[in-house]
C-alpha positions in Angstrom: -129.2 61.8 -59.7 -129.8 58.1 -58.7 -126.4 57.9 -56.9 -127.3 61.1 -54.9 -130.7 59.6 -53.9 -129.0 56.3 -52.9 -126.3 58.1 -50.9 -128.9 60.3 -49.2 -130.8 57.2 -48.2 -127.6 55.5 -47.0 -126.7 58.5 -44.9 -130.3 58.7 -43.5 -130.1 55.0 -42.6 -126.8 55.6 -40.9 -128.3 58.6 -39.0 -131.2 56.6 -37.9 -128.9 53.8 -36.8 -126.7 56.2 -34.9 -129.7 57.9 -33.3 -131.1 54.5 -32.2 -127.8 53.7 -30.6 -127.9 56.9 -28.5 -125.3 58.8 -30.5 -127.5 61.8 -30.9 -129.0 61.7 -27.4 -129.5 65.0 -25.6 -128.0 63.6 -22.4 -124.6 62.6 -23.7 -122.1 61.2 -21.2 -119.3 63.7 -20.2 -116.4 63.7 -22.6 -113.4 61.7 -21.5 -110.3 62.6 -23.4 -109.5 60.0 -26.0 -106.2 58.1 -25.4 -106.4 55.5 -28.2 -107.9 55.1 -31.6 -109.3 51.9 -33.0 -109.8 51.6 -36.8 -112.0 48.8 -38.0 -112.2 47.8 -41.6 -115.1 46.5 -43.7 -114.3 42.8 -42.9 -113.8 43.4 -39.2 -110.0 43.7 -39.2 -109.1 46.2 -36.5 -106.0 48.0 -35.3 -105.7 50.1 -32.1 -103.2 52.9 -31.9 -101.9 54.6 -28.7 -100.8 58.3 -29.1 -97.2 57.1 -29.3 -98.0 54.5 -32.0 -100.0 57.1 -34.0 -97.2 59.7 -33.8 -94.9 57.2 -35.6 -97.1 57.1 -38.7 -96.5 59.4 -41.7 -98.2 62.7 -41.1 -99.5 65.6 -43.2 -100.5 69.1 -42.2 -103.8 70.9 -43.2 -104.6 74.5 -42.7 -108.2 75.4 -41.9 -110.4 78.2 -40.7 -112.4 77.1 -37.8 -115.6 79.1 -37.7 -116.4 78.0 -34.1 -113.2 79.7 -32.9 -112.9 82.2 -35.7 -109.3 81.3 -36.0 -107.0 79.8 -38.7 -105.6 76.5 -37.4 -102.9 74.1 -38.6 -103.6 70.5 -37.8 -101.1 67.6 -38.2 -102.2 64.1 -38.5 -102.6 60.9 -40.6 -104.9 60.9 -43.7 -108.0 58.8 -43.0 -107.4 57.0 -46.3 -104.0 55.8 -45.0 -105.5 54.5 -41.8 -108.2 52.6 -43.6 -105.6 51.0 -45.9 -104.1 49.4 -42.7 -107.3 47.4 -42.1 -108.5 47.0 -45.7 -109.1 43.5 -47.1 -106.5 42.2 -49.6 -107.3 42.9 -53.3 -110.1 40.6 -54.5 -111.2 39.7 -50.9 -114.1 41.1 -49.0 -117.4 42.6 -50.4 -117.5 44.7 -53.5 -119.0 48.0 -52.4 -118.8 51.4 -54.2 -116.8 54.1 -52.4 -120.0 56.2 -52.5 -121.9 53.6 -50.6 -119.2 52.9 -48.0 -119.5 54.8 -44.7 -116.9 55.5 -42.1 -118.5 56.0 -38.6 -116.3 58.2 -36.4 -117.1 57.7 -32.7 -116.1 60.0 -29.9 -115.8 59.3 -26.2 -118.9 61.4 -25.4 -121.1 59.3 -27.7 -121.0 61.7 -30.6 -120.9 59.9 -33.9 -120.7 61.2 -37.5 -120.8 59.3 -40.8 -118.6 60.3 -43.8 -118.3 58.4 -47.0 -115.2 56.7 -48.3 -115.3 59.4 -51.1 -114.8 62.0 -48.3 -111.4 60.5 -47.6 -110.1 60.3 -51.1 -108.3 63.3 -52.7 -109.2 61.9 -56.1 -112.9 62.3 -55.2 -113.0 65.4 -53.1 -110.9 68.6 -52.6 -109.2 68.9 -49.3 -108.1 66.3 -46.8 -109.7 64.1 -44.2 -107.2 63.5 -41.4 -107.1 62.2 -37.9 -105.2 64.9 -36.2 -103.0 64.5 -33.2 -101.5 68.0 -33.1 -102.8 71.6 -33.4 -100.4 74.4 -34.3 -97.4 72.1 -33.5 -98.7 71.1 -30.1 -100.1 67.6 -29.2 -103.8 67.6 -28.7 -104.8 67.2 -25.1 -107.9 69.0 -23.8 -110.2 67.4 -26.5 -108.4 64.1 -26.4 -105.4 62.7 -28.3 -107.3 62.4 -31.6 -109.6 64.6 -33.7 -111.3 64.0 -37.1 -110.7 67.0 -39.3 -112.2 67.5 -42.8 -110.3 70.5 -44.3 -112.8 71.6 -46.9 -115.9 71.6 -44.8 -117.2 75.1 -44.4 -118.1 74.4 -40.8 -116.5 71.8 -38.5 -119.9 70.0 -37.9 -118.5 66.7 -39.1 -115.3 67.0 -37.1 -115.1 64.8 -34.0 -112.9 65.7 -31.0 -112.1 63.0 -28.5 -112.1 60.6 -31.4 -111.8 56.9 -30.3 -112.9 54.9 -33.3 -113.3 54.8 -37.1 -115.5 51.9 -38.3 -116.0 51.1 -42.0 -119.5 49.9 -42.9 -121.3 49.2 -46.2 -124.4 51.2 -46.6 -127.5 49.1 -47.3 
C-alpha cells in the first residue's frame, strides 16, 4: 500500500512538472515528424539514434489491438529496457533508486510527454512489452515520425507517444 501511495505521489509530481513545462498545454506546437531519438540515463549519459542507427539494433515484434483505430497492429522495435541499458551507469555507480521510483519521461516533437516507471519496461515486473517502434505491419513509420513508444498491454494507447524524440530517466522525489 505504501509503495502505491509513493508511486502515485511520484507520478503526480512528474505530471505537475510536465504540466509546468508546457507538456500538457492546450496550444501544443504542430507535430513535426521525429527523425532521431535521444535516450538519456539517470546519470546524464545520452545516446542519439538516427533511424538508420536504430534499425541496426536488435528488434522484437509486438501485436496489439489499437482501440483508436479499432485495428490489430504489429509493431517492430527495440525494447525500452534494452535502450536504457545503453545509457545505464556501471554496476555500483550512480544513485540507488528503486525501479518503482524511477521514471522514464517520453517526449514527442509536439510537446506531448508521458511518464512511465522503470517497472513498466521490465517483463519480470509487468506483462507485455514496452518498445520504441520504428515499423508498423512491416513498414517503416513515417507519418507520425520515425519512432513511437508502444506499451503492448495497455488497454488504450493513452501512454503511447508518436513522433517520439526522447526518453529521459529520472529518479522520482
